[in-house]
N, C-alpha and C positions, 0 to 999 in steps of 0.2 A: 231644757224646760220640755215637760212632758204634758202638763196639762195647766190651764189656767181658766178660773171661774170666778165671776163676780158673785159673791154669797149675800152681799148686803149692799143696797144703793142707797146713799144718803142724800141729804140736801147739798152738802158741801164736798164730801169725799165719800168713796166706796171701801168696802172690806173685799179684798180678794183673796183666793185661796189658790196657791201654786204647788204643783207637784214637779219635782225636779230632781235630777241626779247630779252630784258633784263631778263624776266623770263616768265615761260611758260603761255600763254594765255593773255600776255601783248601785246600793240599795236606795230606791226612791224615797225622797223626803217630802213632806207636805208642810208648808208654813202659811199662815193666815196673816195679813198685814193691811194697814190703811194705805189706799192707793191715793196719792196727794199730789196735786199739781205743782208743788214748790212754792216758796214764797221769798220776798224780799224783804229786808230791814235796814233801816237808816240811822247810822251814828251822826248826828248832827253836832258840828263843833263850830262855834261862833268865834268871833275876834278876840274874845277874852279867854278863849281855852276853856269854854265851860261846853258841856254836852247837854242836849235836851232829852229829859226823861218825862214819861207821860204815866199817869196813874190810871189804871182801868180794871173793872171787875172781870174776872175770869171764873165762870161758873163751874167747870169741872173739879176746880181745887177750892171755890168758894171763898175767894180771897181777892182783894185789891192788890194788884201787883205793879210795881214800877218797872216800866218797859221802855224800848225805844220805838218811834214809829216802824210799822211793818204791816204787811199785807198779803194775800193771796196772789199768785200768778194765774189768775183764772180767766183772762182775756186771751182768746185764742190768737196767735201770732205777735202779741205785744212784746216789744223789746224789753228786755229786763231793766234796763235802767230808766226807759220810760214808766215802767210799772212802779219803779220805787218813787220816781218824781210824782206820780199820781198819787200814791200813798201818802208822801209827805205833804202834799197839799191838802189832801182829804183830812189827815188826822191832826196836823199842826198848823195849817194856814201858812206854810212856808214853801219858798221855792229856793233852790240852790243853783249858784253859777259855776260850781266845781264839784265833780263827782269822780271818786276813784273806788275801785274794788277793795275793802278792806279785808274780808276773809270770806270762805265758804265752809259750811259745815252740814253733816246730817243730824237733824234733830233727835231721831230715836231710831237709829237704823235696824235695830231688832224688831220693830213693830210698825213702822212706816216708811214709805219710799220718800217722804219729805226731805228736799234739799233746800237750804236756805243760803242766800248771799247776802252779805252785810256791805252796804256802800257806807263811805264816808263822804259827807255832803258839807262843803264849806261855801263861803261867800254867799251868806244866807240874806234873804229879804222877805218881806210879808206879803202874802196873796193880798190883793185889794179887796176890800171888805165887800164889795159889790159881786165878787166872783168867788166867794168862799163857799165850800161845800157844806151842805146841812146835815150834820151828824145826828144819827138816829140810834135807838137801842143803847147797847152799852157804850158806844163811842159818843153819846150825847152827855156822858159823866165824865169824860176826859178832863184830867186836870194835868197842866203842863208847868214843868219847873226847869230852870237852867241850874245845872249843877257843876262845879270845877271838876275836870277829869280826874284829878288825883282823888278828890273826895269821892267820886263814883266808883274808883277803883277800890278805895278803902271800904266802901259800903258793901261790894261784891264779896269781898275777902271776909268781911265780918258776918256775912249770910244776910244781909238786909236786902238784897236784890235777888230775886228767885228765877226771873224769866230768862230762859236760855239765851234768846238772841241779846239781852241786854248784857248778860254775864259776858259772852263771848265777845261781843262788840265792844264794850268798854275795856276788857283786858287787852284786846287785841289794838284798840286805839292807843291805849296808855303805851304799850310796847312800841308801837310805830312812831309814837310821838318823840320817843327818846332818840331816834335818827331822823327827825324833821320830816317824817313820813316819805322819804326819799323811795323806799322800796315798794310802795303801793302800785298795785296794776291799774292798767288804764280802764275806765269805767266800761268798755266793751270787750274787755278780755274775755276768752272762751270760758265756757262753764260746762265742762264734760260731765259733770256730776248731776245736772239738772235731768229730771225724768224725760223731758223731749229730746235731751242728747245722748242718752245711754244707748247703747246696742242693746237690741231686744233679743 
């Protein structure tokens, strides 16, 4: 790394310009990208082998998308799985008694530092009505639907689900289900790809 400058400071994330060399003495390169705090997403699976999908408007693509519960890791020092549980309660009014890491991925590594961890949440129960989060803005319009896992996987392959966390999570859950979820990682498994864990 030769230099790093924030060229745009946004309400949620910034744009950074880094100049670096791939090896000592090589030609410097400059790349601009979104500096992102990372995110978590939750594949919720009930006892009927159905996954929870939610429909939400996304303005950059000007479409309503079928997604899975998800949110930014924008609370300093918050444990990753605690953040996932918070998002599940806020977006779906649900709590989970069992958590595992389903998979980790970079959303768009050519243009963003965003790392996403998808959890599998099971043993589901509802948040008491008096304790529920009041959803506002786009979240106020969320529609929830339980869909059979195999049906959701078919929808991904037919191009009817476009949200990347949903696509990755559904296909990963379908693959993991074939072995009874035996190989899933503990909910507190290390996440070295998260921005806070990477070598600077």
